[in-house]
C-alpha positions as CSV (number, residue, x, y, z in Angstrom):
1,X,5.1,20.8,-4.7
2,X,8.7,21.4,-5.6
3,X,10.7,20.9,-2.4
4,X,8.5,18.3,-0.8
5,X,10.6,15.2,-1.8
6,X,13.9,16.8,-1.0
7,X,12.6,17.8,2.4
8,X,11.3,14.3,3.0
9,X,14.5,12.8,2.0
10,X,16.4,15.0,4.4
11,X,13.9,14.0,7.1
12,X,14.5,10.4,6.5
13,X,18.2,10.8,6.6
14,X,17.8,12.0,10.2
15,X,15.0,10.0,11.6
16,X,14.7,6.9,9.4
17,X,17.4,4.2,9.5
18,X,18.5,2.7,6.3
19,X,18.3,-1.0,5.6
20,X,19.9,-3.2,2.8
21,X,17.7,-4.1,0.0
22,X,15.5,-7.1,0.6
23,X,17.1,-10.3,-0.6
24,X,15.3,-13.3,-2.3
25,X,13.6,-15.9,0.0
26,X,16.6,-18.2,-0.7
27,X,19.0,-15.3,0.3
28,X,20.1,-14.4,-3.2
29,X,19.2,-11.3,-5.3
30,X,15.6,-10.5,-5.5
31,X,14.0,-11.3,-8.9
32,X,10.3,-10.6,-9.6
33,X,9.2,-13.9,-11.2
34,X,11.2,-16.1,-8.7
35,X,9.7,-14.3,-5.7
36,X,6.0,-14.1,-6.9
37,X,4.9,-17.8,-7.6
38,X,1.6,-18.5,-9.3
39,X,0.4,-20.5,-6.2
40,X,0.1,-17.3,-4.2
41,X,-1.7,-15.5,-6.9
42,X,-4.2,-18.4,-7.2
43,X,-4.8,-18.4,-3.4
44,X,-5.7,-14.6,-3.7
45,X,-8.1,-15.2,-6.6
46,X,-9.9,-18.1,-5.2
47,X,-10.2,-16.5,-1.7
48,X,-11.5,-13.2,-3.1
49,X,-14.7,-12.1,-1.6
50,X,-18.0,-11.6,-3.4
51,X,-20.1,-8.6,-4.2
52,X,-17.0,-6.4,-4.8
53,X,-17.5,-3.5,-7.3
54,X,-15.1,-3.9,-10.3
55,X,-12.8,-1.2,-11.3
56,X,-12.4,0.6,-14.7
57,X,-11.5,-2.5,-16.7
58,X,-14.6,-4.4,-15.5
59,X,-12.7,-7.6,-14.6
60,X,-14.2,-9.6,-11.7
61,X,-11.8,-11.9,-9.8
62,X,-14.9,-14.0,-8.8
63,X,-15.7,-14.5,-12.5
64,X,-12.1,-15.6,-13.2
65,X,-12.3,-17.9,-10.1
66,X,-15.4,-19.5,-11.5
67,X,-13.9,-20.2,-14.9
68,X,-11.3,-22.4,-13.2
69,X,-7.6,-23.1,-13.1
70,X,-6.9,-22.4,-16.9
71,X,-8.4,-18.9,-16.6
72,X,-6.6,-18.0,-13.3
73,X,-3.2,-19.1,-14.8
74,X,-3.8,-17.3,-18.0
75,X,-4.5,-14.1,-16.1
76,X,-1.4,-14.5,-14.1
77,X,0.7,-15.0,-17.2
78,X,-0.8,-11.9,-18.9
79,X,0.1,-9.9,-15.8
80,X,3.6,-11.2,-15.7
81,X,4.1,-10.5,-19.4
82,X,3.3,-6.9,-18.9
83,X,5.4,-6.6,-15.9
84,X,8.5,-8.2,-17.5
85,X,8.2,-5.4,-20.2
86,X,7.4,-2.9,-17.4
87,X,4.1,-2.1,-19.1
88,X,1.3,-1.1,-16.8
89,X,-2.3,-1.6,-18.2
90,X,-4.2,1.6,-18.5
91,X,-6.9,0.3,-16.4
92,X,-4.4,-0.2,-13.6
93,X,-3.8,3.6,-13.8
94,X,-7.4,4.6,-13.5
95,X,-9.2,4.7,-10.3
96,X,-12.9,5.3,-10.0
97,X,-14.2,7.3,-7.0
98,X,-17.8,6.8,-5.9
99,X,-19.4,9.1,-3.4
100,X,-21.6,7.4,-0.8
101,X,-23.9,9.1,1.5
102,X,-22.8,9.1,5.2
103,X,-24.9,7.5,7.8
104,X,-27.1,9.4,10.2
105,X,-28.9,12.6,9.5
106,X,-27.3,14.2,6.5
107,X,-28.0,15.8,3.2
108,X,-26.8,13.4,0.4
109,X,-27.1,16.2,-2.1
110,X,-24.1,17.8,-0.6
111,X,-20.7,16.5,-1.6
112,X,-19.3,17.3,1.8
113,X,-21.6,15.0,3.4
114,X,-20.6,11.9,1.4
115,X,-17.6,9.7,1.9
116,X,-15.6,8.5,-0.9
117,X,-14.5,5.0,-1.9
118,X,-11.9,4.2,-4.6
119,X,-12.6,1.4,-7.0
120,X,-9.3,-0.1,-8.4
121,X,-8.9,-2.8,-11.1
122,X,-9.4,-6.1,-9.3
123,X,-6.5,-7.7,-11.2
124,X,-4.4,-5.0,-9.9
125,X,-5.5,-5.5,-6.3
126,X,-4.9,-9.2,-6.6
127,X,-1.3,-8.5,-7.8
128,X,-0.7,-6.2,-5.1
129,X,-2.0,-8.7,-2.5
130,X,0.7,-11.2,-3.8
131,X,3.5,-8.5,-3.5
132,X,2.3,-7.5,0.0
133,X,2.2,-11.1,1.2
134,X,5.8,-11.9,-0.3
135,X,7.6,-8.6,0.2
136,X,6.0,-6.0,2.4
137,X,5.3,-8.4,5.2
138,X,9.1,-9.4,5.3
139,X,9.9,-5.7,6.0
140,X,7.7,-5.5,9.2
141,X,10.6,-6.1,11.5
142,X,12.7,-3.2,10.0
143,X,10.3,-0.5,11.3
144,X,11.1,1.3,14.7
145,X,8.9,0.7,17.7
146,X,7.7,4.3,17.8
147,X,6.2,3.7,14.3
148,X,3.5,1.9,16.1
149,X,0.8,2.3,13.5
150,X,2.8,0.0,11.2
151,X,3.5,-2.8,13.5
152,X,1.5,-5.8,14.2
153,X,-0.4,-5.9,17.5
154,X,-0.7,-2.1,17.6
155,X,-3.8,-0.1,16.7
156,X,-4.8,3.5,16.8
157,X,-5.7,3.4,20.6
158,X,-2.1,2.5,21.4
159,X,-0.8,5.3,19.3
160,X,-3.2,7.8,20.7
161,X,-2.4,6.8,24.3
162,X,1.3,7.0,23.7
163,X,0.9,10.5,22.1
164,X,-1.3,11.7,25.0
165,X,1.2,10.7,27.7
166,X,4.0,12.2,25.8
167,X,2.3,15.6,25.4
168,X,1.3,15.6,29.0
169,X,4.9,14.8,30.1
170,X,6.2,17.6,27.9
171,X,3.6,20.1,29.2
172,X,4.6,19.3,32.9
173,X,8.3,19.7,32.1
174,X,7.8,22.8,30.1
175,X,9.5,21.1,27.2
176,X,8.7,21.6,23.4
177,X,7.0,18.8,21.7
178,X,6.4,18.0,17.9
179,X,4.0,15.5,16.6
180,X,3.9,14.3,13.1
181,X,0.7,12.6,12.2
182,X,0.0,11.1,8.8
183,X,-3.4,9.8,7.8
184,X,-2.8,6.8,5.6
185,X,-6.2,7.0,4.1
186,X,-5.2,10.2,2.4
187,X,-1.4,9.8,2.2
188,X,-0.9,7.2,-0.4
189,X,-3.3,8.4,-3.1
190,X,-2.3,12.1,-2.6
191,X,1.4,12.0,-1.5
192,X,4.1,12.8,-4.1
193,X,5.2,9.4,-5.5
194,X,8.9,10.4,-5.3
195,X,8.7,10.8,-1.5
196,X,7.0,7.4,-1.1
197,X,10.0,5.9,-3.2
198,X,12.4,7.5,-0.8
199,X,10.8,6.0,2.0
200,X,10.6,2.4,0.3
201,X,14.1,2.5,-0.6
202,X,15.1,3.3,3.1
203,X,13.3,0.1,4.3
204,X,14.9,-1.9,1.6
205,X,12.0,-2.7,-0.7
206,X,13.5,-4.3,-3.8
207,X,14.2,-1.7,-6.6
208,X,12.2,-3.8,-9.1
209,X,9.1,-3.4,-6.9
210,X,9.6,0.4,-6.3
211,X,10.1,1.0,-10.0
212,X,6.9,-1.0,-11.0
213,X,4.8,0.7,-8.2
214,X,6.2,4.1,-9.6
215,X,5.0,3.2,-13.1
């Protein structure tokens, strides 16, 4: 609990290159409202898929889309108003977990034989989609090739094959080998938020985004 962020920061200093903070699209300083236009939020809301369970707040993006342009813009302005004051709605902080029975022959009465899904507030998910489109995707080229799981065009098979070959070579040479494997499905909801902030700062995510995500 205590030394984990400090140890991770030390690991980043050795293995993770540091990049300058991401600049705005026009090359100037990154500002939240200038970099997150309404048009992208509208695309996310209108393009949202149906039959998605709502989060703690009960808001449905499909419902907002059906109400039309005025409702979509009103929701966006409400989100920005909170973010300007660095207020995070309580419904954004609450995640509902639902246990679904696993497929095949299993006993649904046993928690260990169910899989969990997390239901986040849909307006939060829409906002995160906007941030990802306009900020995170611009950082893709700042990651090293051996971080294959984070690069477009690479999947789990590529990573597993590279890992297998590396281990086989190390065994034949009698050399030591260390493998760090992080399951992203469990990393983000359970990892210490301070450690994630360190990693985000290294790759140059705007300070404003890091601060809001921390909140």
